[in-house]
MDTraj code that builds the backbone (N, CA, C; nanometers):
import mdtraj as md
import numpy as np

residues = "GLY ASP SER VAL THR GLN THR GLU GLY LEU VAL SER LEU THR GLU GLY SER PRO VAL GLY LEU ASN CYS THR PHE GLN THR ALA TYR SER ASP ILE PRO LEU PHE TRP TYR ALA GLN TYR LEU ASN GLU ALA PRO ARG LEU LEU LEU ARG SER SER THR ASP SER LYS ARG THR GLU HIS GLU GLY PHE HIS ALA ALA LEU HIS LYS SER SER PRO SER PHE ARG LEU GLN LYS PRO SER ALA GLN LEU SER ASP SER ALA LEU TYR TYR CYS ALA".split()
xyz = np.array([
    [0.7216, 1.4707, -1.0191],
    [0.7162, 1.3313, -1.0602],
    [0.5754, 1.2886, -1.0949],
    [0.5643, 1.1647, -1.1356],
    [0.4343, 1.1091, -1.1717],
    [0.3614, 1.0600, -1.0470],
    [0.2285, 1.0668, -1.0485],
    [0.1497, 1.0159, -0.9360],
    [0.0131, 0.9686, -0.9833],
    [-0.0418, 0.8723, -0.9087],
    [-0.1762, 0.8200, -0.9329],
    [-0.2469, 0.8174, -0.7984],
    [-0.3716, 0.8689, -0.7928],
    [-0.4456, 0.8772, -0.6673],
    [-0.5866, 0.8233, -0.6855],
    [-0.6276, 0.7340, -0.5964],
    [-0.7663, 0.6889, -0.5923],
    [-0.8363, 0.7664, -0.4819],
    [-0.9517, 0.8256, -0.5127],
    [-1.0192, 0.9122, -0.4168],
    [-1.1102, 0.8359, -0.3212],
    [-1.1682, 0.7235, -0.3655],
    [-1.2590, 0.6489, -0.2788],
    [-1.1816, 0.5526, -0.1909],
    [-1.2365, 0.5291, -0.0720],
    [-1.1858, 0.4234, 0.0140],
    [-1.2785, 0.3045, -0.0008],
    [-1.3399, 0.2640, 0.1105],
    [-1.4369, 0.1553, 0.1075],
    [-1.5669, 0.2060, 0.0459],
    [-1.6200, 0.1314, -0.0503],
    [-1.7458, 0.1679, -0.1148],
    [-1.8469, 0.0575, -0.0870],
    [-1.9589, 0.0931, -0.0261],
    [-2.0668, -0.0022, -0.0001],
    [-2.1859, 0.0349, -0.0869],
    [-2.2502, -0.0663, -0.1451],
    [-2.3666, -0.0390, -0.2291],
    [-2.4553, -0.1611, -0.2346],
    [-2.5735, -0.1441, -0.2893],
    [-2.6665, -0.2551, -0.3018],
    [-2.6523, -0.3181, -0.4398],
    [-2.6811, -0.4469, -0.4459],
    [-2.6703, -0.5192, -0.5720],
    [-2.7632, -0.4570, -0.6754],
    [-2.7128, -0.4386, -0.7954],
    [-2.7898, -0.3772, -0.9026],
    [-2.7704, -0.2275, -0.9139],
    [-2.7046, -0.1669, -0.8146],
    [-2.6784, -0.0226, -0.8179],
    [-2.5550, 0.0072, -0.9026],
    [-2.5490, 0.1261, -0.9603],
    [-2.4279, 0.1641, -1.0338],
    [-2.3134, 0.1947, -0.9379],
    [-2.1923, 0.1709, -0.9833],
    [-2.0746, 0.1986, -0.9013],
    [-1.9704, 0.2688, -0.9870],
    [-1.8978, 0.3610, -0.9248],
    [-1.7900, 0.4310, -0.9945],
    [-1.6737, 0.4569, -0.9008],
    [-1.5535, 0.4323, -0.9492],
    [-1.4311, 0.4579, -0.8738],
    [-1.3442, 0.5515, -0.9557],
    [-1.2965, 0.6567, -0.8915],
    [-1.2200, 0.7569, -0.9642],
    [-1.0707, 0.7426, -0.9388],
    [-0.9946, 0.7681, -1.0422],
    [-0.8494, 0.7638, -1.0355],
    [-0.7972, 0.8895, -1.1050],
    [-0.7240, 0.9706, -1.0321],
    [-0.6640, 1.0893, -1.0931],
    [-0.5136, 1.0679, -1.1032],
    [-0.4523, 1.1372, -1.1974],
    [-0.3097, 1.1163, -1.2191],
    [-0.2414, 1.2450, -1.2619],
    [-0.1122, 1.2490, -1.2385],
    [-0.0270, 1.3587, -1.2847],
    [0.0950, 1.2969, -1.3499],
    [0.1274, 1.3425, -1.4690],
    [0.2442, 1.2904, -1.5393],
    [0.2958, 1.3930, -1.6392],
    [0.4220, 1.3837, -1.6681],
    [0.4827, 1.4705, -1.7687],
    [0.4712, 1.4093, -1.9079],
    [0.4278, 1.2833, -1.9138],
    [0.4187, 1.2123, -2.0419],
    [0.2795, 1.2279, -2.1021],
    [0.2711, 1.2325, -2.2328],
    [0.1430, 1.2558, -2.2994],
    [0.0617, 1.1277, -2.3190],
    [0.1267, 1.0151, -2.3376],
    [0.0548, 0.8906, -2.3667],
    [0.0883, 0.7803, -2.2674],
    [0.0777, 0.8101, -2.1403],
    [0.1082, 0.7091, -2.0389],
    [-0.0112, 0.6142, -2.0234],
    [0.0125, 0.4828, -2.0228],
    [-0.0998, 0.3903, -2.0036],
    [-0.1394, 0.3825, -1.8563],
    [-0.2674, 0.3673, -1.8311],
    [-0.3182, 0.3473, -1.6953],
    [-0.3954, 0.2159, -1.6913],
    [-0.4037, 0.1574, -1.5731],
    [-0.4634, 0.0255, -1.5579],
    [-0.5541, 0.0219, -1.4357],
    [-0.6605, -0.0563, -1.4431],
    [-0.7412, -0.0922, -1.3271],
    [-0.7220, -0.2408, -1.3018],
    [-0.6905, -0.2752, -1.1760],
    [-0.6752, -0.4135, -1.1339],
    [-0.7829, -0.4462, -1.0319],
    [-0.8280, -0.5714, -1.0316],
    [-0.9219, -0.6200, -0.9307],
    [-0.8553, -0.7333, -0.8540],
    [-0.8659, -0.7286, -0.7213],
    [-0.8135, -0.8371, -0.6379],
    [-0.9288, -0.8973, -0.5596],
    [-0.9696, -1.0169, -0.6004],
    [-1.0782, -1.0873, -0.5336],
    [-1.0227, -1.1645, -0.4142],
    [-1.1089, -1.1997, -0.3217],
    [-1.0690, -1.2644, -0.1969],
    [-0.9800, -1.3865, -0.2227],
    [-0.8672, -1.3898, -0.1540],
    [-0.7706, -1.5003, -0.1619],
    [-0.7123, -1.5205, -0.3017],
    [-0.7099, -1.4151, -0.3825],
    [-0.6517, -1.4229, -0.5165],
    [-0.5518, -1.3097, -0.5356],
    [-0.4640, -1.3278, -0.6316],
    [-0.3703, -1.2217, -0.6688],
    [-0.4440, -1.1166, -0.7515],
    [-0.3975, -0.9920, -0.7515],
    [-0.4605, -0.8910, -0.8373],
    [-0.4530, -0.9335, -0.9837],
    [-0.5593, -0.9026, -1.0595],
    [-0.5561, -0.9316, -1.2027],
    [-0.6028, -0.8097, -1.2802],
    [-0.5519, -0.7981, -1.3999],
    [-0.5827, -0.6828, -1.4842],
    [-0.7296, -0.6835, -1.5234],
    [-0.7957, -0.5712, -1.5014],
    [-0.9361, -0.5568, -1.5388],
    [-0.9483, -0.4743, -1.6659],
    [-0.8860, -0.3567, -1.6671],
    [-0.8931, -0.2677, -1.7833],
    [-0.7628, -0.1923, -1.8017],
    [-0.7327, -0.1614, -1.9272],
    [-0.6168, -0.0793, -1.9623],
    [-0.6688, 0.0414, -2.0386],
    [-0.6102, 0.1568, -2.0157],
    [-0.6545, 0.2766, -2.0873],
    [-0.6241, 0.2627, -2.2356],
    [-0.7110, 0.3193, -2.3159],
    [-0.6941, 0.3177, -2.4607],
    [-0.6169, 0.4417, -2.5028],
    [-0.5242, 0.4242, -2.5956],
    [-0.4416, 0.5374, -2.6385],
    [-0.5210, 0.6401, -2.7185],
    [-0.6345, 0.5989, -2.7747],
    [-0.7144, 0.6932, -2.8536],
    [-0.8292, 0.7538, -2.7734],
    [-0.8233, 0.7388, -2.6406],
    [-0.9215, 0.7970, -2.5471],
    [-1.0620, 0.7391, -2.5614],
    [-1.0776, 0.6273, -2.6328],
    [-1.2076, 0.5629, -2.6400],
    [-1.2328, 0.4855, -2.5112],
    [-1.3589, 0.4569, -2.4877],
    [-1.3967, 0.3821, -2.3685],
    [-1.3533, 0.2362, -2.3835],
    [-1.2960, 0.1803, -2.2790],
    [-1.2599, 0.0390, -2.2788],
    [-1.3576, -0.0357, -2.1899],
    [-1.3887, -0.1605, -2.2254],
    [-1.4875, -0.2386, -2.1518],
    [-1.4367, -0.3791, -2.1249],
    [-1.4784, -0.4358, -2.0103],
    [-1.4445, -0.5737, -1.9756],
    [-1.5318, -0.6183, -1.8593],
    [-1.5960, -0.7336, -1.8741],
    [-1.6779, -0.7934, -1.7679],
    [-1.7828, -0.6968, -1.7121],
    [-1.8416, -0.6161, -1.7973],
    [-1.9444, -0.5220, -1.7537],
    [-1.8918, -0.3909, -1.7004],
    [-1.7619, -0.3823, -1.6765],
    [-1.6978, -0.2579, -1.6340],
    [-1.6561, -0.1787, -1.7571],
    [-1.6542, -0.0484, -1.7428],
    [-1.5964, 0.0348, -1.8483],
    [-1.5209, 0.1504, -1.7841],
    [-1.4274, 0.2022, -1.8590],
    [-1.3474, 0.3146, -1.8101],
    [-1.3043, 0.3985, -1.9287],
    [-1.2941, 0.5273, -1.9062],
    [-1.2486, 0.6184, -2.0106],
    [-1.1427, 0.7105, -1.9525],
    [-1.0407, 0.7319, -2.0305],
    [-0.9313, 0.8201, -1.9909],
    [-0.9659, 0.9625, -2.0318],
    [-0.9677, 1.0540, -1.9356],
    [-0.9955, 1.1950, -1.9624],
    [-0.8697, 1.2749, -1.9309],
    [-0.7972, 1.3106, -2.0342],
    [-0.6700, 1.3807, -2.0143],
    [-0.6895, 1.5225, -1.9623],
    [-0.8057, 1.5819, -1.9869],
    [-0.8299, 1.7193, -1.9422],
    [-0.8495, 1.7259, -1.7904],
    [-0.9013, 1.6184, -1.7287],
    [-0.9320, 1.6199, -1.5847],
    [-0.8091, 1.6231, -1.4943],
    [-0.7057, 1.5452, -1.5062],
    [-0.6946, 1.4179, -1.5789],
    [-0.7405, 1.3027, -1.4896],
    [-0.8235, 1.2125, -1.5455],
    [-0.8762, 1.1034, -1.4647],
    [-0.9008, 0.9796, -1.5497],
    [-0.9111, 0.8665, -1.4828],
    [-0.9403, 0.7377, -1.5455],
    [-1.0428, 0.6702, -1.4557],
    [-1.1719, 0.6934, -1.4836],
    [-1.2812, 0.6503, -1.3958],
    [-1.3333, 0.5126, -1.4356],
    [-1.3418, 0.4249, -1.3368],
    [-1.3960, 0.2905, -1.3562],
    [-1.5434, 0.2922, -1.3183],
    [-1.6292, 0.2364, -1.4050],
    [-1.7726, 0.2368, -1.3777],
    [-1.8350, 0.1034, -1.4165],
    [-1.9436, 0.0710, -1.3480],
    [-2.0267, -0.0438, -1.3846],
    [-2.1709, -0.0041, -1.3577],
    [-2.2582, -0.0154, -1.4572],
    [-2.3966, 0.0303, -1.4404],
    [-2.4761, -0.0485, -1.3369],
    [-2.4433, -0.1778, -1.3207],
    [-2.5188, -0.2617, -1.2285],
    [-2.4230, -0.3564, -1.1562],
    [-2.3861, -0.3207, -1.0342],
    [-2.2896, -0.3998, -0.9577],
    [-2.3529, -0.5293, -0.9073],
    [-2.2717, -0.6331, -0.9013],
    [-2.3154, -0.7630, -0.8512],
    [-2.2347, -0.7987, -0.7262],
    [-2.2871, -0.8904, -0.6472],
    [-2.2169, -0.9352, -0.5274],
    [-2.0794, -0.9915, -0.5636],
    [-2.0701, -1.0546, -0.6791],
    [-1.9436, -1.1137, -0.7244],
    [-1.8381, -1.0083, -0.7587],
    [-1.8769, -0.8816, -0.7642],
    [-1.7819, -0.7727, -0.7909],
    [-1.7073, -0.7292, -0.6648],
    [-1.7412, -0.7873, -0.5500],
    [-1.6742, -0.7510, -0.4247],
    [-1.5253, -0.7828, -0.4356],
    [-1.4429, -0.6799, -0.4247],
    [-1.2986, -0.6958, -0.4433],
    [-1.2289, -0.5673, -0.4028],
    [-1.0968, -0.5723, -0.4011],
    [-1.0150, -0.4522, -0.3898],
    [-0.9795, -0.4090, -0.5309],
    [-0.9959, -0.2805, -0.5588],
    [-0.9673, -0.2283, -0.6924],
    [-0.8515, -0.1301, -0.6836],
    [-0.7572, -0.1471, -0.7750],
    [-0.6374, -0.0634, -0.7768],
    [-0.6211, 0.0032, -0.9122],
    [-0.5893, 0.1297, -0.9090],
    [-0.5539, 0.2033, -1.0302],
    [-0.4025, 0.2221, -1.0293],
    [-0.3402, 0.2003, -1.1419],
    [-0.1945, 0.2155, -1.1511],
    [-0.1553, 0.2642, -1.2901],
])
top = md.Topology()
chain = top.add_chain()
for i, resn in enumerate(residues, 1):
    res = top.add_residue(resn, chain, resSeq=i)
    for name in ("N", "CA", "C"):
        top.add_atom(name, md.element.get_by_symbol(name[0]), res)
traj = md.Trajectory(xyz[None], top)
């Protein structure tokens, strides 16, 4: 069957440092979309990024992610994290 796995648990870092969260997946489908969601304190999860079907990097609010079918992974990154980025992040 299909599966999605996030490898990191709690990530602590200093403001201005780069941050990366990895998401690996297994699927029998060739063009399955993947998503990163952010859930900020006392809020419902909201869509942050969606994988691009042409494997190009997608960007939103300073975050970017690229789908690597060879790995296979969908890594979320931000070059300079801010205190306001504190949230729960979900890959699906």
